[in-house]
N, C-alpha and C positions, 0 to 999 in steps of 0.2 A: 656534310650535306647541309645546305642552307635551308632556311625556313621555307622558301618557295619550292624547294625540291622535295620536301616531305610529302608523303601521300596524304590526302585529305582524311580527316577523322570521320568515320561513319557513325550513324545513330546507334548501332549495336555496340560499338566500342564505348560510347558515352554512357550507355545504360549499364554496361558491365562495371565501369569504374565507379559510378555514383551508387550509393545504397538506395534501395527501393524506398518508396514512400511508406510501405508497410513496415520495413525494417526500422526506419526512422521513428515511426509511431510506436513500435514495440520497445525500442530503446528509451523513448521519452516516457512511456508508461512505466517501465522498470525503474527509471529514476524517480518518478512520482511515488511509486510504491516504496522505494527506499526512503524518500522524504517522509512518508506517512509512518513507516516503521520507526524512523528516527524520532519523530515527535512522540510516539507511544512508548519508546524505550525509557529505561530508568535514567533520570537526568545525570546522576553521578558518573555513570559509565560513559556517556557521550561527552560530558564536560572535561574528562581527563584526556581526551584525544587531542592531538595537536592539529587543529583545523584552522583554515583561513578565518580571520577575525570577522569578515562579512558573513560567512557561512555560520560561524558559531553564534553570532548575534541574531541571525535570522532564525536559528533553531530555538534560541532562548525566547525570542518574540513569539514564535509559533506555539510554544507551550502555553502561553497566556491566552491564546485565542480559543474560545469555546467552540464546540462542534457546530458549525454553521457554514454558510456559503463563504464567509470571510476565511474560515480555516481552509476550505477547498482552494480558494485563490492563493492562500499562503503556501499550500502544498505545491501548487503549480510553480510558484515563485522559487521555492526551495529546489524543485526539480530543475529549473533553469540554472540556478546557482551550482547545483551538482554537475550539470552538463558542462559548465564552464570550468569546473575544478575536478578533473577525473581522479586526481590523487586523493582528494578529500572524499569523493564518492567511494573509492576503493577502500579507504580506511574505515569509513562508516559501515560499508557492507561486510568487511572482515569482522569488525567489532560486534555487529548485530548477529552475524553468523555464529560467532563464539557463544554469545548469549543464548541463542536458540539451541545450540548443542547442549549447553549446560542445563537449560530448562528441560529438554527432552530426557536428559539423564536423570534429573530429579523426578520427573513424572514416571519414568520406568521404575525407579527405586520405590516410589509410593505404590505402584501397581504390584510389585513383588511383595511388599508388606501386606497389602490388602489380600493377595492370594493366600499368603501364609495364614493370615488371621481367619479367613473363611475356611481354609482347610483344617486349621486347629479346632474351630468351632464345630465343624462337621464330623471330623474323624477322631478327635480327642487325643488320647495318649499315643496312638499309633503315629499320628502326624507330629506330635511333640518329639517322639523318638527320632523321626526322620529329620526334623529341624535341628535337633541337638547333634545328630550325626553330621549334618551338613555344615552347621555353625557351632562348633564346640564351645566357643567363648560366651555364648548367650546364657542368660540367667534362667535355667530350666526350672528351678524351684519357684521363682516368682511367676513364671508363665503357667506352671501347673496350678498354682494357687488361684490365679486369675481365671483360668479355664474352669476350674471347679466352681468358682464364684459365679461365672457367667452362666453355667448350666443350672446352678441353683436359683439364679435370678431370672431364668427364662420365663418370658411372658409377663414380667413385671416392669414397671418404669425404671427400676434400678439397673436392668440389664444394659441399657444404653450406655450408662456411665462405665460399667465394667468392661464392655466391649471397647470403648474409647481408651480406657487405661491399657487394655491388652494391645491395641494398635500402637499406642505411644511406646510401650515397652518393646514391642517388636521393632518399631522404627529405630529406636535408640540402639538396640542390640545388633540389628543388621547393618546400620550405618557405622557403628563402631568398628566393624570388620571390613567395611568398604564393599559389602556385597549383599 
């Protein structure tokens, strides 16, 4: 079929093929958000990635710009560079996603430690027995000594230091087992 014999393209077909203005806007905003997260991320993590030199230099330049309208312009510029380099954008998104997952895991671990500390302070030896049953490698004697010291120091300024030492000991003990 020659070009003249093909049926004319209707407006509906053109609209279906091209992404909508809203979809383009969402994509552009997502790239700008990726650029913002990239500038806020740890420099060592981003510098190790194999990125296009123009993009890498723009990221280094962006880190030196303080929070202002100039930084907002630079984030838009980075978004444009990321749109032009989909492989670099995917690489950055993957790296930042891994960092986010690691951070969430650390936060969850700290919450578990805080919960155990609060439970130990509230329930005493019963909670300590449950903790040792769940985590046999933890130093029960040191925990018991710190618990007694915390109860003895209750209501005094020394209690804060004792509770901090209890937290550190719990964090080390629970992290040593990976749970």
